N, C-alpha and C positions, 0 to 999 in steps of 0.2 A: 497425412490426414486430409490434405487439400482435396484428394480425389474423392473423398467421402462427403465433401462439403454439401450442405443443402442448397447453397447458392441463393440465399434470400437476397432480393435487391437491396442495395445499400440504403435507399430512402425508407424502405419498410423496416429494416433492421434499426435504423436510427430512431424512427418515429416510435416503433414498438419499445425500444430500450427507454426512450424518454418517458413514455406513458408509464411503463413499469417502474421506472425510478421515482415518479411522482406518487404512484400508489404505494411503493415501499417506503418512501419518506413519510407519508401520511400514517402508515401503520406503525413505523418505528416511533413516531411521536405520540400516537394514540395508545399503544399497548404499554403496560407497566403495572406496578404494584397499585397505582391508582389509575383505573381506565379513564380515558378522556375521549368522548365522541369526536369523530373526525370533523364534523361541522364546527364543533367548538375549537379544534386545533386551528383550522383556517380562519375562523372568526377572530381569534386572538392574534393571528398573523396579520390580518388585514388592519386590525386596530392598531397594533404596535407599529406597523410600517406606514401608517397613514394613507394606505392605498384606497381604504373605503371605511366608512363609518358603520360599524355593526353594533346594534344595541346589545350590550353584554347580558347574557343570561347565565353567566358562570361566575363562580367566586373568584376573589382575588388570589386564593391559594391555587386554584386550578390554572389560573392565568400565569402564575409564577412557575408552576411545574412545566407548563408548555413552553414558555418563552425563555426562562432562565436556565432550565435544566435540559429538557429534551430536544429542543430545537438545535442548540449548538452541538449536543451530543450526536444527533442524527447527521448534521451537516458535516462534522468531522469524520464520522464513519464513512460517509459518501466520498469525501476527498481522499481519505486514506486508501479506500478500496480502489478508486480511480488511479491513484498515483502508483500503487503497488502493481496493478494490472499493466500499466503502461510500461513500467520498468521491466516486468517479467517478459513482456512481448518483445521489447527492444533487445534485451539480453539474449533472448532465444534466437534472435536474428543475427546479432554480431558474433555469437558463439556457435551457431548452427547446431545447438543442442536443445532438444525438446524438454529436457528436464531443468533448464537453467531458470533460476529466479533469484531475487535479492537475498532470500533466506538461505538457499543452498550455497550461494557464492560468497557467504560471509559478510555481505554488505550490511545486512540488518544487525548482525552481531557487533560490527564495528560501530553502528549507530548507538547500540545499547552501552557499549564501553565508554562513548563520549558522554552519553546522558548520566551514567553512573558517576563518572569522574567529576562532572559539574555539580551533581547533587550532593555528593558525600565528601569531596575534597577541595575543589577550587572555589565553591560558592558562586552565587550569581554575580560576578564581578561586572558585567555589563547589562544587568537586569534580566528581563524575561528572554532576551535574545541568547543568553549564555548557553542554555540547554540545547536549543536548536543548532547553535553554531558549533558546539563541541560534538553534538551528534553527527553533524555533517562532516567535520574533520575526522571523527572516528570511522565513518562510513568510507571516507576517502582513503584513510589509512588501510582499511581492510581491502579496498580495491587494488591499492598499490602492492599490498602483500600478495594477493592472489596473482596479479600479473607477474610479480617478481618471482614467486614460487614456480609458476608455470614456465617461465624462462629458464630458471635454475635446473628444473627437472626436465627441461625439453618437452614439457607437457603441452604441445601445440595443438593436439587434437582436441575436439570438442568435449569428448567424455572425460578426458584427463584434466581438462580445465575445471570441470565441475568437481572432480576429485580434489584438486588443489584448493577450491573454494571450500569444500567440507572440512579439509584439514585446517585451513586458516580459521575457519569459524570456530572449531574446537579450541584453537590456541587463544583466540580473542576472547571467547567466553570464559576460559580459565583465567585470563587477566581480569575481566569484569568481576568474577567471583572473588578474586584476590582483592580487588578494590573494595568489594562489599565487606570481606572479612577484616580488612584493615580500617574500615570506616567506623563512625560512631554508631554503637549498637542501637542507640535511642533513635537514630535517623534511618537505619537500614530498612525500616518497614516501607519507607517512601519509595524505594527502588523495586519493591515487589510489583508495583504498577508497570514498570518498564519490562520486567522479566516475564510477565504473564500476559500483558496486553489488556487494554480497556480504554473506554472513552468517558469514564465517570468523572474526569477532571476537566472536561471540555468547558470553555468560556468563550463568550462572544469576543472578547478582547484578544484572544489568541488565534482566532480563525483566519486573520489576515495573512499570517506567515505561510501556512500550508496552501492557502488559496493562491497567493502570488506565485510560489514556486511551482505549483501544479499547472497553473495557466501558462506561465512562461516556458517551462521545460516541455509541457505537453504540446504547445504549438511548435516549438523547435523540432521535437521529435517527429511530429506529423509532417513538417516541411522536409524532413530527411527521409520520408517514406520510400522515394525511389532508390536511394542508397541502401536502405535496409532490405529492399527487395533483391537488390544485386548481391548483398552480403549472404543472403540465404542460399544462393546458388553456389558460391564458393569464392575464396580470395582471389584466385586467378581470374575468374570472370569479372569480379569487381575492379580488379587492377586494370584489365584491359578497357574497362568503361571509364577509366580515369580517376577512380576513387583511391585516395591514399589510405589503404586498408588499416594499417596499424594505427595511424593517427585518428582515423574515424572511430575505430573500436575503442581507443582510449577515451575520446571525447564523450561517446555514448555511455561508457562506464562512469565517467565523471558526472554526467547528467543524472544517471541512475543513482549514483551515491548521493547527489544533492537531494533528489526527491525522497529517497529512502531515509536519509538522515533526518530530514525535517519531519517526515511522517512518524518515524520512530519516536522522535523527541516528544510528540504529542499524544501518540497512541501506544507506545510500547512495542514489544517484539510480537509481531503478527506474521505467521508463516503460511506459505502455500497459496496465497491469493494470486501472486504473480505466476505461479506454476499452472494453476488450473484455468483461470479465466481465458488466457489467449488461446488455449486448445479448444475450448468450448466455442469461442468466437470464430476461430478458423473453420470449424465444422459448419458454422452458420453462413458465413460470407466469403469464405475462400482464403487464400494466402496473401493477397495484395494488402500491403501495410497501410495504403491509403484508406482501406476500409477497416483493417484489423485494429488500429490504434484508437479511433474515436469509439468504436463499438466496445472494445476492451475496457476503456475508461468507464463507459456507462454501465456495462455488465458487472465490472469490478465494484462499482459503487453499490449497485443493487445487491450483489452477493454479501458485501460486508454489512450492509443495513440489516439483512435477514439474519446473518450470524449474530448480530448484536441483539436482535429481537429474541433469538433463541437463548443467548447468554442471559438475558435479563428475566426471561419467563420460566426456564427450566427448573430454576431453584428459587423462585420468587418467595419473599421479597429480596433475597440476596442476589447480587450480580456474579454470575460465573465469568471468570477471566475469558475474554474473547479469543485469546490465543489457544485456549483448550478446544474450543469449538472448531476453529479453523484447522487446528492440528489433527483433530479426529477426522474431519471431512477430508483434508488434504492428504493424510496418510493413506486413506482408502483410494483416493484418486491416484496417488503415486504408484500404489501397487497395481491398479488397473493399467496405468501407463507402461509399467515395466512388462506386464503380461502382453500388452499390444505391440511393444517395440523392444 
């Protein structure tokens, strides 16, 4: 697909993506069961952050809606979209498979398994960190299983690695469903959030965890861009360039599991973001991962913000689970990808 790239200059792609992200963030906070003018949105923001004193022309109720509900929800959607897009782009490089993403490779399912285990069986034994920790461990377990199955079945080719991921995903989701079946029936409704995806439980106090992981892992992945470029050419070429291929692939998988596990812990199971966004970005800026990774993060954030807007407005005043929206869009995109390749 690199040959069909529009080759937009990187500075223009980044500038346009940042502007689009700002507009999308404004719309995500403004739109809802109670419409809030965009000038009110940013007036509340400036007052709450102390950046500027704006004479309030809005009620305390609207200020609460903007600051306590919609701002953290929109920021979480942006971070999750950016994280999943980064993971998808990285996995497509190290597996050399255009259909690789954390959902198809079972990493998201592992995160759900860990979150369900924490919510229904272990309890929050270390406080709010319990769910993200067990979600990460579940995602790491899924990663190990995929790599183990691929070795056991000699599935070293890229397409067979994805098939191993799909098989592991089914097994892990069966385990998660078993945990739900064995859990307290009165508490099982809490796991529906993780099974269908959504940002309705976003809180300011929770945002620090996905933010730290996204920034740390995102910077590390961007620094590995030359190695990711080499991996897209082939293992032999990467080896001749001095890259320890197996170890590097494993480390990228672990970084992807960390990002996915933490994002799943706060947003639930959201599929296809990591599959779609990197392909769209590569058509825009080419295949160099120094370009692909930062633009993928920005476009992923924009995509999930608009998916959340659709989820909140299509059945207003009820929220449709965002996993349904991304699943519908992603399924169509997946079919188009299969037709093209």
